KOLSE-982537 format. One record per residue (C-alpha): residue in one letter; x, y, z. Coordinates in steps of 0.5 Angstrom, whole numbers, plus 2048, in hexadecimal, padded with zeros to 3 digits. Layout:
AXYZ/...
END
This chain:
S8EE71A993/K8F271498F/C8F3710996/A8EB710997/E8EA70E990/L8EE707992/G8E9705997/T8E870599E/G8EE7059A2/W8F270999E/Y8F570F9A0/L8FB71499F/P9007129A4/S9037179A9/K90B7189A9/S90C7139AF/D90870E9AA/L90D70F9A5/E91370F9A9/I9117089AC/M9107069A5/Y9177089A3/K91A7059A9/A9166FE9A6/K9186FF99F/S91D6F999F/K9176F59A1/I9116F899C/Y9166FA996/P9166F3993/T90E6F3993/L90D6FA990/L9126F998B/A90F6F2989/V9096F6987/G90C6FC984/D90D70198A/P91470298B/L913707991/E91970C98F/N91571398F/S914718994/Y90D718996/W90871D99A/T90571B9A1/S8FF71E9A4/T9037219A9/E9037299A8/H90972D9AA/A9057349A9/S8FE7359A5/A90273699F/Y9087309A0/A9087299A1/W90D7249A3/F90F71F99E/V91471899F/G919716999/M91870F999/D91F70E995/N92371199B/G91F7129A1/Y91F71A9A0/T91971D9A4/G9187249A3/Y9127299A1/N91072E99B/T90B732999/K90572E997/S90573098F/C90C72C98E/N90B72698A/Y90C71F98F/Y90971998E/V903717992/R90370F995/A8FC70D998/V8FD70899E/S8F97039A1/A8F96FF9A8/F8FA6F89A7/
END
């Protein structure tokens, strides 16, 4: 997976991980923007809603919902620090 390619400790975040990240956006946004990552898209989470559905979080507005896994959303790897 793309997350595993980044190395040890990187993973696909859960729904609650991305909700926490969205709430802390004002604190982390300047650093991400400085490296060219504006954090403005909807991202898949590792949290499934059903076998064919997964949750996503909109980092531009905080909207959380679920959709079929065949939809095109971004994937964001995270690592604890």
